[in-house]
KETOR-804894 format. One record per atom (N, C-alpha, C): residue in three letters; x, y, z. Coordinates in steps of 0.001 Angstrom, whole numbers, plus 500000, padded with zeros to 6 digits. Layout:
! KETOR-804894
AlaXYZ
...
! end
This chain:
! KETOR-804894
Met875878716626756418
Met875755715248756903
Met874770715199758074
Asn873690714360757938
Asn872712714263759018
Asn873242713359760129
Arg872429713247761217
Arg872892712495762386
Arg873122711018762076
Asp872248710430761252
Asp872421709017760897
Asp873734708804760146
Glu874026709729759210
Glu875271709622758445
Glu876481709840759352
Gln876359710795760301
Gln877445711037761248
Gln877711709807762101
Tyr876622709161762549
Tyr876776707975763399
Tyr877435706844762614
Thr877005706658761363
Thr877585705612760518
Thr879064705881760278
Ser879393707156760021
Ser880786707531759812
Ser881604707276761069
Tyr881046707624762227
Tyr881748707415763493
Tyr881990705930763737
Gln880966705106763512
Gln881115703666763716
Gln882168703079762784
Gly882240703622761556
Gly883267703173760629
Gly884663703516761128
Met884812704712761715
Met886099705116762275
Met886478704250763471
Val885477703918764317
Val885725703047765464
Val886239701694764992
Ala885617701167763942
Ala886033699870763401
Ala887463699933762870
Gln887811701036762186
Gln889159701188761645
Gln890200701273762766
Val889882702062763790
Val890813702206764911
Val890977700875765635
Asn889876700159765821
Asn889930698863766494
Asn890794697872765692
Thr890626697876764367
Thr891438697008763516
Thr892919697347763638
Ser893218698642763667
Ser894618699073763818
Ser895189698631765161
Leu894376698725766220
Leu894829698286767539
Leu895164696797767538
Val894296696008766906
Val894515694557766823
Val895805694262766057
Gln895986694923764912
Gln897183694708764099
Gln898447695100764862
Met898365696229765579
Met899510696670766374
Met899836695679767485
Glu898791695123768100
Glu899003694116769146
Glu899782692914768602
Glu899401692457767413
Glu900062691303766806
Glu901535691608766520
Ile901802692828766027
Ile903187693198765705
Ile904025693313766975
Thr903471693985768000
Thr904229694143769257
Thr904473692798769926
Glu903544691857769748
Glu903756690513770301
Glu904929689836769616
Arg905015689953768289
Arg906112689329767541
Arg907454689973767894
Leu907415691261768238
Leu908653691969768563
Leu908980691931770054
Asp908150691224770833
Asp908346691115772287
Asp908275692469772987
Leu907439693370772490
Leu907204694663773149
Leu905987694513774056
Ser906188693833775170
Ser905071693407776016
Ser904296694571776622
Glu904997695633777062
Glu904307696763777684
Glu903419697481776677
Ser903922697673775484
Ser903119698309774431
Ser901930697433774057
Gln902146696130774030
Gln901055695203773721
Gln899947695313774762
Lys900325695404776047
Lys899333695543777117
Lys898572696862776996
Thr899297697929776670
Thr898662699245776521
Thr897643699232775389
Leu898024698639774268
Leu897106698544773127
Leu895861697743773489
Ala896046696650774218
Ala894916695803774607
Ala893953696557775528
Lys894512697347776438
Lys893673698127777352
Lys892828699141776594
His893442699822775633
His892700700829774873
His891675700186773943
Arg892003699011773429
Arg891014698306772593
Arg889801697905773430
Lys890053697427774647
Lys888964697048775544
Lys888128698266775931
Lys888797699388776201
Lys888090700615776573
Lys887229701119775423
Leu887764701052774205
Leu887021701517773032
Leu885788700661772801
Ser885926699351772963
Ser884783698465772764
Ser883733698646773863
Gly884173699057775067
Gly883243699280776165
Gly882545700622776117
His882983701500775192
His882373702817774999
His882346703605776314
Thr883454703594777027
Thr883572704366778256
Thr884328705660777983
Phe884129706635778861
Phe884707707967778662
Phe885154708497780011
Ala886429708861780128
Ala886989709291781411
Ala887322710779781388
Val886793711506782374
Val887075712935782536
Val887913713114783795
Gly889125713621783663
Gly890012713793784811
Gly889970715205785352
Ile889952715331786681
Ile890053716628787339
Ile891494716767787815
Leu892261717670787200
Leu893687717782787468
Leu894057719179787947
Gly895205719263788596
Gly895709720540789079
Gly896577720334790305
Glu897177721411790767
Glu897980721325791973
Glu897073721137793190
Phe897699720749794326
Phe896877720590795522
Phe896390721959796010
Arg895294721931796751
Arg894628723115797291
Arg894014723997796200
Arg893716723398795071
Arg893011724135794013
Arg891494723937794114
Gly891067722977794952
Gly889636722747795114
Gly889083721724794151
Lys889913720766793724
Lys889462719762792744
Lys888315718923793290
Ser888420718482794533
Ser887360717651795117
Ser886065718442795250
Thr886164719730795550
Thr884956720566795660
Thr884314720758794297
Val885127720832793248
Val884587720911791882
Val883731719678791599
Ile884251718505791958
Ile883487717267791750
Ile882209717286792585
Asn882305717721793827
Asn881115717787794684
Asn880056718717794100
Ser880508719791793446
Ser879531720701792831
Ser878798720017791680
Leu879475719112790969
Leu878826718352789898
Leu877905717281790472
Leu878276716731791628
Leu877436715732792298
Leu876272716374793042
Glu876377717698793276
Glu875368718470794001
Glu875244718045795462
Lys876334717466795982
Lys876365717043797377
Lys877815716849797792
Glu878100717055799070
Glu879467716931799562
Glu879802715457799778
Ile880318714833798724
Ile880640713403798748
Ile882141713179798875
Met882922713825798006
Met884371713647798018
Met884977714451799164
Pro885886713857799929
Pro886518714571801048
Pro887276715799800561
Ser887140716905801293
Ser887872718128800954
Ser888258718827802241
Asp889347719594802172
Asp889862720261803362
Asp890764721397802917
Ile891105722305803815
Ile891991723406803469
Ile893426722909803291
Leu893726721709803798
Leu895033721096803608
Leu894988720159802414
Pro896164719814801807
Pro896178718817800727
Pro895508717535801210
Thr894514717061800462
Thr893655715998800972
Thr893813714674800247
Ser893540714655798944
Ser893453713389798214
Ser894782712657798202
Ala894757711403798634
Ala895971710579798647
Ala895852709408797691
Thr894723709251797045
Thr894509708165796098
Thr893833708719794850
Met893710707871793846
Met892909708226792694
Met891477707819792986
Asn890547708754792875
Asn889147708493793194
Asn888297708619791933
Arg887468707622791686
Arg886651707586790475
Arg885168707654790845
Val884421708510790144
Val882973708586790314
Val882329707985789078
Thr881473706989789275
Thr880790706335788164
Thr879304706253788480
Tyr878486706047787467
Tyr877038706176787655
Tyr876413704934788282
Asp875533705164789245
Asp874686704119789821
Asp873561704807790573
Leu872378704259790475
Leu871235704857791172
Leu871370704765792688
Lys872046703714793173
Lys872222703514794612
Lys873618703970795022
Pro873738705035795819
Pro875058705519796238
Pro875784704495797113
His876997704155796743
His877856703303797559
His879293703462797065
Ala880222702805797730
Ala881631702944797356
Ala882357701631797566
Glu883489701485796892
Glu884347700327797105
Glu885795700725796861
Leu886694700014797512
Leu888115700277797393
Leu888783699151796615
Ile889599699506795644
Ile890443698539794962
Ile891805698613795647
Leu892143697598796434
Leu893386697620797178
Leu894561697248796290
Arg895757697582796734
Arg896950697349795926
Arg897235695867795721
Asp896703695031796609
Asp896905693582796439
Asp895835692954795549
Gly894954693805794979
Gly893948693318794045
Gly892592693014794660
Thr892476693020795976
Thr891198692733796616
Thr890286693960796567
Ile888989693697796673
Ile887975694758796636
Ile887300694847797998
Lys887218696043798552
Lys886647696245799881
Lys885454697206799783
Pro884221696724799943
Pro883057697615799934
Pro883028698476801198
Ile882711699758801048
Ile882587700659802195
Ile881407701597801968
Gly880984702244803036
Gly879973703275802905
Gly880611704571802437
Ile879867705395801707
Ile880418706649801207
Ile880926707528802348
Glu880242707461803478
Glu880662708277804620
Glu882014707846805183
Glu882487706656804801
Glu883786706162805284
Glu884962706599804402
Leu884690707218803272
Leu885746707581802323
Leu886925708330802950
Pro886676709347803795
Pro887820710092804345
Pro888830709215805078
Arg888404708091805618
Arg889306707224806371
Arg890268706463805461
Tyr889958706395804157
Tyr890750705556803252
Tyr891410706310802097
Val890963707533801803
Val891467708208800601
Val892131709546800898
Thr892342709879802181
Thr892965711149802529
Thr894242710925803323
Lys894925712016803577
Lys896102711968804440
Lys895994713055805510
Leu894767713202806035
Leu894515714216807049
Leu895062713812808408
Ser895394712534808565
Ser896027712059809798
Ser897000710950809413
Pro897980710650810273
Pro898914709563809969
Pro898215708232809729
Glu897140707983810481
Glu896390706725810312
Glu895710706686808945
Asp895100707829808545
Asp894445707897807239
Asp895457707687806114
Glu896594708314806232
Glu897617708204805194
Glu898139706780805087
Glu898258706103806236
Glu898727704709806238
Glu897722703797805545
Arg896426704036805792
Arg895390703229805124
Arg895358703544803628
Ala895499704832803281
Ala895447705241801877
Ala896572704621801063
Ala897704704356801711
Ala898842703764801011
Ala898527702363800503
Leu897509701726801058
Leu897127700370800647
Leu896083700382799528
Val895581701586799194
Val894484701710798232
Val895015702111796862
Glu894670701330795855
Glu895027701658794473
Glu894041702663793905
Glu892754702461794182
Glu891714703329793632
Glu890455703214794468
Ala889769704332794656
Ala888464704343795325
Ala887399704659794279
Ile886337703849794239
Ile885265704050793263
Ile883984704447794006
Val883441705582793628
Val882205706083794214
Val881089705910793188
Tyr880078705184793548
Tyr878917704985792688
Tyr877836705966793115
Tyr877386706804792158
Tyr876463707881792533
Tyr875639708289791308
Pro874369708670791510
Pro873515709065790372
Pro873809710481789888
Cys875024710686789393
Cys875428712002788868
Cys875034712095787395
Lys874357713164787028
Lys873858713279785651
Lys874992713342784632
Phe876164713803785056
Phe877292713895784134
Phe877995712556783943
Cys877642711563784752
Cys878294710258784674
Cys877445709213783955
Gln876375709652783328
Gln875550708697782589
Gln876238708304781278
Asn875794707181780718
Asn876298706693779422
Asn877798706398779440
Gly878243705781780535
Gly879615705303780577
Gly880673706346780878
Val880280707495781420
Val881244708546781763
Val881708708382783207
Asp883008708439783433
Asp883594708437784772
Asp884284709764785017
Ile884151710282786230
Ile884874711484786645
Ile885957711046787615
Ile887191711444787348
Ile888330710961788128
Ile889002712110788863
Asp889038711992790179
Asp889708712959791041
Asp891125712455791307
Thr892114713310791105
Thr893511712877791247
Thr894226713692792322
Pro895294713140792879
Pro896132713913793798
Pro896782715087793068
Gly897350716027793824
Gly897931717225793239
Gly899137716946792364
Leu899288717734791298
Leu900418717569790383
Leu901748717852791059
Asn901743718718792077
Asn902999719115792711
Asn903143718528794106
Asp902397717454794404
Asp902512716815795714
Asp903737715899795700
Asp903852714993796654
Asp905047714161796732
Asp905125713199795547
Asp906225712439795492
Asp906500711594794324
Asp905390710606794044
Arg904828710004795093
Arg903769709007794889
Arg902542709659794264
Met902185710854794722
Met901027711543794176
Met901251711892792700
Ser902453712410792418
Ser902754712781791039
Ser902745711559790129
Arg903261710434790631
Arg903297709212789827
Arg901880708727789528
Ile901003708748790542
Ile899615708340790330
Ile898966709227789282
Thr899179710538789411
Thr898575711480788482
Thr899068711248787059
Glu900381711042786895
Glu900939710874785557
Glu900535709540784936
Glu900321708518785765
Glu899913707219785231
Glu898496707254784676
Val897647708113785228
Val896252708132784794
Val896039709053783601
Ile896946710017783390
Ile896768710990782313
Ile896561710340780945
Pro897362709333780560
Pro897154708733779234
Pro895803708037779071
Lys895131707747780176
Lys893853707035780117
Lys892661707987780030
Leu892907709298780116
Leu891823710268780140
Leu891409710678778730
Asp890102710803778532
Asp889574711286777265
Asp889412712803777273
Ala889160713369778437
Ala889002714814778588
Ala889572715228779938
Val889953716493780041
Val890598716994781257
Val889962718314781675
Ile889622718405782959
Ile889239719676783564
Ile890397720088784455
Met891098721143784072
Met892265721577784832
Met891870722750785718
Val892042722567787027
Val891612723556788001
Val892814724406788410
Val892712725709788164
Val893729726657788596
Val893052727692789500
Thr893827728568790094
Thr893254729607790955
Thr893861730962790620
His893133731998790979
His893549733353790641
His894792733791791407
Asp894991733254792626
Asp896088733720793461
Asp897427733078793090
Ser897400732036792253
Ser898632731421791746
Ser898379731010790306
Pro898222731993789425
Pro897755731714788060
Pro898759730955787209
Phe898400729730786878
Phe899163728889785953
Phe900620728788786372
Ser900842728005787424
Ser902170727841788003
Ser903090727059787075
Met904353726908787489
Met905336726206786668
Met904965724747786447
Ser904472724064787518
Ser904118722655787367
Ser902899722493786467
Glu901954723428786550
Glu900773723368785687
Glu901172723637784232
Ala902062724619784037
Ala902526724928782680
Ala903284723744782087
Glu904132723109782883
Glu904894721962782398
Glu903980720796782073
Phe902911720640782862
Phe901946719582782578
Phe901310719773781208
Val900845720980780937
Val900210721252779640
Val901234721103778520
Arg902450721585778735
Arg903492721532777703
Arg903911720109777372
Ser904089719282778394
Ser904660717960778167
Ser903626716850778056
Lys902448717020778671
Lys901458715945778694
Lys900312716135777703
Leu899949717379777428
Leu898801717599776558
Leu899207718188775211
Met899948719294775248
Met900375719990774042
Met899166720418773208
Thr899420721013772078
Thr898339721629771306
Thr897395720619770682
Ser897882719432770339
Ser897015718451769678
Ser895916717974770607
Asp896089718179771906
Asp895109717704772871
Asp894351718837773556
Leu894574720085773169
Leu893902721197773830
Leu892390721141773654
Ser891928720446772622
Ser890487720355772397
Ser889786719520773466
Arg890557718725774216
Arg889941717917775269
Arg890153718526776650
Leu890501719816776688
Leu890859720468777939
Leu889955721662778234
Ile889456721706779483
Ile888715722864779980
Ile889457723393781200
Phe889734724703781208
Phe890345725331782379
Phe889260725942783258
Leu889353725685784555
Leu888479726338785532
Leu889340727223786424
Val889032728512786469
Val889712729414787396
Val888877729425788670
Asn889218728542789592
Asn888407728342790798
Asn888660729444791838
Lys887748729495792807
Lys887801730462793918
Lys887693731898793419
Ile887011732078792294
Ile886863733409791710
Ile885991734300792582
Asp885243733692793519
Asp884403734472794433
Asp885234735353795360
Met886534735068795453
Met887407735880796295
Met887712737234795648
Ile887410737379794359
Ile887621738637793643
Ile886308739401793597
Arg886324740634794046
Arg885079741396794175
Arg884619742011792848
Lys885527742654792106
Lys885145743384790912
Lys885055742466789695
Ala883985742646788926
Ala883806741848787713
Ala884935742112786719
Ser885397743368786642
Ser886477743701785712
Ser887774742996786094
Asp888005742832787413
Asp889196742124787865
Asp889107740641787525
Lys887905740080787644
Lys887713738667787299
Lys888057738428785831
Glu887560739290784959
Glu887814739134783530
Glu889300739317783219
Arg889935740273783894
Arg891362740506783680
Arg892184739293784078
Ile891819738659785196
Ile892544737473785670
Ile892375736313784694
Val891157736114784217
Val890892735030783267
Val891700735227781989
Gln891718736449781473
Gln892466736724780251
Gln893968736565780465
Asp894439736940781656
Asp895860736790781962
Asp896261735316781971
Ile895444734462782594
Ile895740733027782623
Ile895689732447781213
Lys894735732915780428
Lys894636732437779045
Lys895906732780778270
Arg896419733989778454
Arg897653734389777775
Arg898833733538778241
Arg898867733226779548
Arg899944732402780077
Arg899928731001779450
Val898734730437779331
Val898598729111778721
Val899065729150777265
Gln898585730143776542
Gln898953730261775130
Gln900462730425774949
Lys901075731274775768
Lys902520731500775672
Lys903293730222776003
Ser902844729495777030
Ser903517728262777423
Ser903500727244776299
Val902348727082775673
Val902214726114774585
Val903049726533773381
Met902978727815773009
Met903702728269771827
Met905221728223772034
Asp905674728525773260
Asp907107728411773547
Asp907585726970773365
Lys906767726028773809
Lys907124724619773671
Lys907136724199772206
Met906158724666771433
Met906106724320770020
Met907315724893769276
Ala907720726117769636
Ala908889726725769016
Ala910152725942769363
Glu910214725479770614
Glu911377724721771072
Glu911494723374770365
Val910356722706770188
Val910363721351769617
Val910426721374768090
Tyr909607722250767465
Tyr909464722206766005
Tyr910079723404765273
Gly910261724513765980
Gly910756725715765320
Gly909621726628764894
Glu909881727934764895
Glu908821728913764621
Glu908387728932763159
Asn909165728353762282
Asn908808728338760851
Asn908150727025760426
Ser907850726175761388
Ser907295724860761064
Ser905781724911760876
Arg905278723897760177
Arg903818723775760004
Arg903145723522761342
Glu903808722737762212
Glu903243722430763530
Glu903057723707764351
Tyr904030724611764233
Tyr903939725872764984
Tyr902771726717764479
Glu902605726780763164
Glu901504727554762585
Glu900148726959762957
Asp900061725620762944
Asp898811724964763352
Asp898486725275764809
Ala899524725302765630
Ala899326725564767060
Ala898791726975767297
Lys899253727936766489
Lys898796729317766638
Lys897288729420766443
Leu896762728586765565
Leu895317728592765327
Leu894561727942766489
Lys895142726885767040
Lys894447726121768074
Lys894423726820769432
Val895498727515769778
Val895574728104771118
Val894563729231771316
Gly894081729775770217
Gly893066730819770337
Gly891714730289770760
Gln891551728968770733
Gln890259728361771060
Gln890245727711772445
Ile891193728091773303
Ile891258727527774652
Ile889980727864775419
Arg889441726854776110
Arg888213727034776899
Arg888585727293778353
Ile888203728448778867
Ile888556728817780232
Ile887387729559780881
Tyr887039729167782122
Tyr885850729701782778
Tyr886165730138784210
Pro885710731340784599
Pro885784731734786011
Pro884762730921786795
Phe885117730510788004
Phe884277729517788689
Phe884477729599790197
Ser883410729331790919
Ser883496729154792371
Ser882818727837792712
Ala883619726804792920
Ala883068725485793233
Ala882293725518794542
Leu882788726302795499
Leu882125726379796806
Leu880741727010796685
Asp880640728108795927
Asp879335728742795715
Asp878403727825794931
Ala878938727124793933
Ala878114726218793124
Ala877547725103793990
Leu878388724506794832
Leu877949723424795710
Leu876921723926796717
Glu877230725043797361
Glu876309725593798364
Glu874978725980797737
Gly875041726599796552
Gly873811727018795882
Gly872927725840795515
Lys873537724743795064
Lys872760723557794695
Lys872193722862795924
Met872975722783796996
Met872505722100798199
Met871393722890798892
Glu871431724226798751
Glu870432725062799404
Glu869327725508798452
Gly869433725113797182
Gly868417725492796210
Gly868382726987795964
Asp869559727605795866
Asp869674729051795697
Asp870094729365794264
Pro869139729684793373
Pro869469729918791964
Pro870389731114791749
Glu870281732142792597
Glu871136733314792445
Glu872599732967792726
Leu872822732171793766
Leu874179731761794107
Leu874738730828793039
Ile873883729973792496
Ile874300729077791411
Ile874755729890790201
Ala873950730889789818
Ala874299731734788668
Ala875573732531788939
Lys875729733023790161
Lys876899733807790546
Lys878179732971790514
Ser878041731678790770
Ser879211730800790861
Ser879918730585789530
Gly879219730802788421
Gly879799730563787101
Gly879680729124786641
Thr878930728312787374
Thr878843726895787029
Thr877983726636785795
Leu877037727518785499
Leu876118727256784384
Leu876832727226783028
Pro877643728246782665
Pro878365728153781378
Pro879381727014781355
Phe880019726738782502
Phe880959725615782578
Phe880249724292782329
Glu879111724073782999
Glu878376722816782842
Glu877801722684781435
Glu877438723804780835
Glu876952723767779450
Glu878061723297778512
Glu879274723796778732
Glu880422723384777912
Glu880772721924778159
Leu880718721498779427
Leu881003720108779766
Leu879980719180779122
Thr878719719558779153
Thr877668718760778516
Thr877902718653777016
His878296719766776398
His878598719762774965
His879749718799774660
Met880756718814775526
Met881907717931775341
Met881499716468775467
Leu880605716161776428
Leu880208714777776692
Leu879174714249775700
Thr878655715123774854
Thr877653714697773873
Thr878160714928772441
Glu878210716186772029
Glu878565716512770657
Glu880014716148770300
Glu880932716341771252
Glu882349716127770950
Glu882856714754771386
Arg882039714010772073
Arg882514712776772688
Arg883113711792771682
Gly882451711608770553
Gly882918710630769576
Gly884345710889769136
Ala884631712160768775
Ala885977712509768318
Ala886991712376769444
Leu886617712819770642
Leu887537712745771777
Leu887803711301772180
Glu886789710463772056
Glu886905709051772428
Glu887936708334771559
Leu888064708787770313
Leu888999708152769384
Leu890399708755769454
Arg890497709964770008
Arg891779710666769994
Arg892868709910770754
Val892532709415771963
Val893543708739772787
Val894051707462772126
Pro893165706529771688
Pro893695705327771028
Pro894462705631769746
Ile894065706670769011
Ile894808707048767803
Ile896205707530768179
Asn896292708324769260
Asn897611708770769738
Asn898473707582770153
Val897851706587770793
Val898573705389771220
Val899080704620770002
Ile898237704525768977
Ile898635703834767742
Ile899833704533767102
Glu899777705871767030
Glu900873706626766427
Glu902166706454767231
Lys902043706525768556
Lys903220706371769418
Lys903811704972769284
Thr902930703949769215
Thr903399702575769086
Thr904050702348767730
Ala903494702967766703
Ala904080702828765358
Ala905508703357765329
Ile905726704488766009
Ile907081705055766089
Ile908006704106766840
Glu907494703534767944
Glu908296702593768729
Glu908644701359767912
Ile907674700843767158
Ile907919699667766314
Ile908979699969765264
Ala908862701149764615
Ala909823701526763572
Ala911235701623764152
Lys911341702226765338
Lys912659702349765981
Lys913223700981766361
Thr912341700108766869
Thr912778698766767269
Thr913276697971766068
Val912525698036764975
Val912916697311763752
Val914247697831763223
Glu914404699160763214
Glu915644699748762714
Glu916829699379763598
Thr916612699405764914
Thr917676699035765852
Thr918124697594765630
Arg917145696706765471
Arg917483695292765263
Arg918112695065763889
Arg917664695838762911
Arg918274695719761579
Arg919739696141761630
Gln919995697244762332
Gln921366697712762488
Gln922214696694763251
Ala921574696054764250
Ala922284695036765031
Ala922663693855764148
Leu921745693440763269
Leu922032692339762341
Leu923120692733761356
Lys923048693982760888
Lys924059694470759959
Lys925419694504760628
Leu925434694966761877
Leu926681695008762630
Leu927231693607762837
Ser926324692674763152
Ser926755691286763352
Ser927353690729762079
Ser926750691043760935
Ser927253690559759655
Ser928625691153759347
Glu928754692461759597
Glu930029693110759354
Glu931103692562760294
Glu930711692322761545
Glu931646691784762517
Glu932105690378762118
Phe931134689595761597
Phe931469688252761139
Phe932475688298759987
Glu932190689191759024
Glu933088689312757874
Glu934482689763758311
Arg934507690705759273
Arg935782691195759759
Arg936568690082760461
Cys935855689324761294
Cys936506688202761998
Cys936969687122761015
Gln936102686853760009
Gln936435685845759011
Gln937686686242758230
Lys937757687534757865
Lys938909688025757114
Lys940182687930757958
Ala940047688310759221
Ala941211688236760120
Ala941654686791760314
Leu940653685907760419
Leu940959684492760611
Leu941654683909759393
Leu941164684249758193
Leu941773683755756957
Leu943205684284756810
Thr943376685549757172
Thr944729686125757115
Thr945664685391758061
Gln945139685160759281
Gln945946684430760275
Gln946246683018759787
Leu945231682373759176
Leu945406681018758670
Leu946456680984757550
Asn946395681969756665
Asn947390682049755591
Asn948797682265756148
Asp948873683114757204
Asp950172683353757848
Asp950724682053758441
Ile949827681302759063
Ile950235680026759665
Ile950693679057758590
Arg949904679003757491
Arg950266678117756388
Arg951623678502755806
Gln951820679813755634
Gln953097680288755084
Gln954246679973756032
Gln953946680155757336
Gln954969679849758325
Gln955325678372758305
Lys954304677532758190
Lys954526676081758136
Lys955325675706756887
Thr954997676371755780
Thr955725676091754530
Thr957196676445754681
Glu957443677613755297
Glu958819678026755517
Glu959549677057756437
Glu958786676628757477
Glu959376675677758426
Glu959732674367757721
Lys958821673936756796
Lys959082672705756042
Lys960313672865755160
Lys960438674026754512
Lys961596674284753655
Lys962886674277754479
Thr962784674954755627
Thr963957675019756512
Thr964366673623756974
Ala963312672863757369
Ala963578671488757823
Ala964171670658756697
Ala963638670837755483
Ala964143670075754327
Ala965574670448754030
Asn965883671750754095
Asn967248672210753839
Asn968221671642754868
Cys967706671631756107
Cys968540671057757179
Cys968853669579756912
Cys967852668891756483
Cys967990667461756201
Cys968978667250755040
Asn968830668025753981
Asn969698667920752822
Asn971153668223753206
Gly971293669213754076
Gly972625669588754513
Gly973297668493755318
Ser972540667767756063
Ser973094666738756947
Ser973515665501756168
Thr973028665318754947
Thr973356664123754168
Thr974539664338753260
Lys974967665584753199
Lys976085665869752316
Lys977380665458752985
! end
């Protein structure tokens, strides 16, 4: 199939998915499933807008903001040795660098990029208080990876406080691809494993890239490779354990998962070296950082794989909504059946009671008649 045929096929799939979203919206409206209806509408709008969201996820202190800065080739996103990000931060393409805040009350506040730390971090009590009022910070920047409708989303840590975790979990369903940042000194922690097990699973591993950040702290190349392979094994074991738990080891789903987990994409990386090398124009440091193979894979994902990944999320939403609709219909059908049975039961009891009353009245009439007859004798 040539590129023209591939494009035509892709457009046909987009049309089919869009039609399914519309049909699902109509059904959820009739069933009063308002939240599902809103979700379907959002994904239909996103699909028609041809936008693509890449999320940077992981626990705090993994260097997620520095990873983004390395892609921007400049220190734009606030970073610190302490847990930093207190909001969801989005990078989108624009030739003129600027930023704006979407506040929780719906208002938009334009700010300079240099002001970001005052509104999106929790490095001081004042910063954290301001960040609590911010729903999302949007950074407009001429990043080559953000062209053609691509957004890069920086999220708070997976294991931070409840508000951070809630923000992170709310954005996960909206992501088309995920860059998960882990580190060698805490390889694939429990919260990271649970995230992959419960939020992504094997059907979504194709939209996931693992970065083993801070690899520059390891001196020997053999140790770096050993650490990467160890994390890969941990990921594979976590996914397969979950598949065995949910579907069983003899299931088709389990066998399919065994094939998919072997294709996990994982790269050793030093975001700090990549950023420094780009800012100083040091090609040796750039090559040493491991950013070149990672960026090559990311570019491949944003070009060759984008079409399939773009459709994966709305298709998953359609499947999930279909299950919800089926359960809702069955529940209501059972409720109607129960109501009918209850009516019949009440009707039968009422008729029995009515017959008892009639019989009692008849007996009373006979008794009264006998009494009357007796009194005339």
